C-alpha positions as CSV (number, residue, x, y, z in Angstrom):
1,M,23.7,-37.3,-0.9
2,A,20.2,-36.8,0.6
3,I,17.9,-34.1,-0.6
4,S,18.1,-32.3,2.8
5,E,21.9,-32.2,2.5
6,L,21.7,-30.8,-1.0
7,L,19.2,-28.1,0.1
8,Q,21.5,-27.2,3.1
9,K,24.5,-26.9,0.8
10,E,22.6,-24.6,-1.6
11,L,21.1,-22.5,1.2
12,E,24.5,-21.9,2.7
13,A,25.7,-20.4,-0.6
14,L,22.9,-17.8,-0.6
15,P,22.9,-14.5,1.1
16,P,20.7,-14.3,4.3
17,A,17.9,-12.3,2.5
18,L,17.5,-15.0,-0.1
19,Q,17.6,-17.7,2.6
20,G,14.6,-16.1,4.2
21,E,12.7,-16.2,0.9
22,V,13.5,-19.9,0.5
23,L,12.2,-20.6,4.0
24,D,9.0,-18.7,3.2
25,F,8.6,-20.8,0.0
26,V,9.1,-24.0,1.9
27,R,6.5,-23.0,4.5
28,L,4.1,-22.2,1.7
29,L,4.6,-25.6,0.2
30,K,4.1,-27.2,3.6
31,Q,0.9,-25.3,4.1
32,R,-0.5,-26.3,0.7
33,A,0.4,-29.9,1.4
34,L,-1.7,-29.8,4.6
35,Q,-4.8,-28.5,2.8
36,P,-7.4,-30.9,1.7
37,S,-7.2,-31.6,-2.1
38,G,-10.6,-30.1,-2.8
39,S,-9.8,-26.8,-1.1
40,A,-7.6,-25.3,-3.9
41,Q,-8.9,-22.3,-5.7
42,T,-9.3,-22.1,-9.5
43,W,-6.4,-22.9,-11.8
44,L,-6.1,-19.2,-12.7
45,D,-5.6,-18.3,-9.0
46,R,-2.9,-20.9,-8.7
47,A,-1.2,-19.9,-11.9
48,W,-1.0,-16.2,-11.0
49,G,0.0,-16.8,-7.3
50,C,-3.3,-15.3,-6.0
51,F,-3.4,-17.5,-2.9
52,P,-4.0,-15.2,0.1
53,E,-1.6,-17.2,2.2
54,F,1.3,-16.5,-0.1
55,P,3.9,-14.6,2.0
56,D,4.7,-11.7,-0.3
57,R,1.2,-11.0,-1.6
58,L,0.3,-7.3,-1.5
59,P,-3.0,-6.6,0.2
60,Q,-5.9,-5.8,-2.1
61,P,-7.4,-2.3,-1.6
62,P,-11.1,-2.2,-0.6
63,L,-13.4,-2.0,-3.6
64,D,-14.8,1.2,-2.3
65,D,-11.5,2.9,-3.0
66,V,-11.5,2.0,-6.7
67,P,-12.2,5.0,-8.8
68,R,-15.4,4.9,-10.9
69,W,-15.7,6.6,-14.2
C-alpha cells in the first residue's frame, strides 16, 4: 500500500476538525521544504514551534503593551 493510500485511510477515520489540522500540518511541511536550507531560524525556535508561518501560532502582543515594573 502506498503512503498516500495509508494517509487517506487514516484521514477518513478522523473527525472533520482533525482532518483540517492534518491538512494545516501538511501545508506547513510543504512550506518548510520549499525554503532554502539556510533560511531556518535557530534550533530553539524550531524546537518550540516559533515559526511565524505555523498555522495556529498566537500573535505576539506589541512590546509597548508589556507592563514594566
